[in-house]
N, C-alpha and C positions, 0 to 999 in steps of 0.2 A: 209225145206225152206232155201233159199238163199237170202243175201244181198249183193249188189256191194258197196264198200267202194273206193271213190276215194279222195285224198288229195295231190295237187300239180300233180305232174307227177308220182305218185304213185297208183295204183288200184289194189285191191285184191276181190273176191269173196269168202263170208263165207257160210257154209251150216252148218244147223242145222238139225237133224234128232226129231221130236218132239213125235216121239212114247213112250208111257208110260208117257207122261206129261199133265197136266192140268193147268187151270186158276190157280189153288191152288198149284200148284208145277210146276213152269214154266221151272226149270231144267237150270237156268239161266249159262251162259258160258262166262267167260272171253276172247277176243280175241285181238289181237295186230295187228298194220299195223305201220310200221317205214316209214317217209318219210321225203323228204329235201324240206323246201317252198322255192321257187323260185319267189314269187311275193309277195307284200304286198297291199293288203291283200291275202291272200289265202282261198279257199274254200273248206270246207271238205263236200262230198256229201254222203249220205247213200241212196241206191234206191235198192227198193225189186224186185227180179228178178223171183217172183211167177207169176203164170200165171195170166192176167188181171181177176178180178171177182171173185178171190177165195176169200171163207168167211174170212179167215185167213191169216195172212203173218207174216214177222219176227219183232220181238219185239225189241226194242231199251231201255237201262237204264244204267246209271251212265255211260256217257261218259267223258272219261277224257283225256286232251291233256296234254301231258308230254314234258317238254324242256329237252333233253337228256343231255345238257350241264349242267344242275342246279341240278342233284340230287334228289332223289323222294323216299320217304317211306309213304306206305299206311297200315293200318291195315287192317286183313280180319280174318275171320272165329272167334272161341269163345275159351275162355279157359274152363277147368271144375272146379267144385265144388271142395274145399278147407276148411280146418279148418278157415281160414281166408277170403271166399270166393274164385271166381273164381279167380286166378292170372292174370293180365292184363298186355298188353303189346303195349306200344305208342312209336311214334316218338319223339324224343328230338334235335336230328340235322341229318340233312340228309348226305348220304353217298357223298363224294368230295374227289378227289385224292388230297392227300397231308394234308388232314385237318382230325379235329377229326370228329368221328361218335360217335353217344350213343344213347340210347334209355332208356324209363323209365317204371320199372317193377312196377306194385302195387298190393294190396290185398296179400302180401306176410305173410306167416307164419314166426314167429321171430326165428333168428339165425339157419336158416337152408341152407343145401347146395342146390346149383340150378348148371344147366347145360347150356349153351346158346351153340344152335345149328345154324350152317349156311350151307345152300346147295345153288349150284350154277344152280340146275336145275329147273325150277319154271315151267315147262311145265304142271304142273297138276293146277297150280294157277287158281282160287280160293278155289278149292274142296281139301279135306282131301284126303292124299295118303292111310291113314288106321284107322279105327276105331280102339281103344285100349279098349273096354270093355272085350275084351275075352283075355286080360293081367290083367284082375283087375283092371282096370281103367275106369270105366262106364264113359259116356258123354264124354269122352276125346279124342281127334284128333291127329293124326300126319299129318302135314303139309309140312315136309321138311325131306329129308334124308341127314344127315349131312356130309359135305365136310371138315368142321372146327367147331371144339367145343370149348369152354372155361369154365372153372370151377367158379362158383363163391362160395368163401369159406364159406361166411354166409350171409345171407339176413338182418342181422341187425335187429333192434328192434322195428323200426317205420313202418314196413309194406309197407315200399318203398326203391327202390334201383335204382341208375345211372349206367348200364354198358355201358362200350364204349371201342374203339380201334381206333388208329391212322389209317387212310386209307394210303396205300402205294402211294407216286407218280408216278405211274407206269402207261403212257399212255394207255397200251394195256388193263387195266382194264376200261378204261372210255366207259360208255354206258352198262357194266356188269349188270345184272339183278341176284338176290340172294332172299331166304327167310329165314326169321330168326324167331326160337321159343325158348322158353325156359321151360325147364323141372325143378321142384322145388320137393324136399323131402319133404313129409309131411305124416308121418305116420296114423295119424288118419283119412285120408282122404278117404281112400278106401284100398283094399287088397294090391294092390302093394305098397301103400306108397308114391306113385308119382302123381303130377297133372301137367297140362300142361297150359299155356298160350296160347291166340289167335297168329296170327303170323302176320308179317311184310312183304309186299312185296316191295323190295328196286331197285333203279336202281344209280349206279355209276355214279355221274356228273364228268365233266372235264372241 
């Protein structure tokens, strides 16, 4: 299946192989087109490139327009069950050059160690890189390979934690995408004693 996307001066044709997928298992894939608007308003057009008269064609859902200058954080995926429920990860402050960036963690076990992982290769988004059941973590998924990590020494006693950093004021980072996920020590949860949050797909504003 093919769909041509046109936005301002940018145009790109995306293809998808539906083999092995059904209406109940669509195999949704996140795709991106970057463009610079040159008129106001700017039309964004989606055109099926499949043969006219085909019984099926490309399906679209969750179309999002992101301002690269503004910064962006989008939750995706799911956490896996722990002693306090599946730990969750939500945006708090969007990443923007020279400003604080923070996320809100929920459903945390009390007074436990956690590790924040940030990876700058989001090519697999929104799909997991790896399922972790084979490592004693049933239902858990790995969403990013960490290029940067930070340790949370204690999750506290309230089941909530705000983690953040100050974004460098480096123009070369503007428009960079990354994926963030948190791993939490939780001995009763599974054989590995570790649970995972869902993930955040982020874009650094400038």
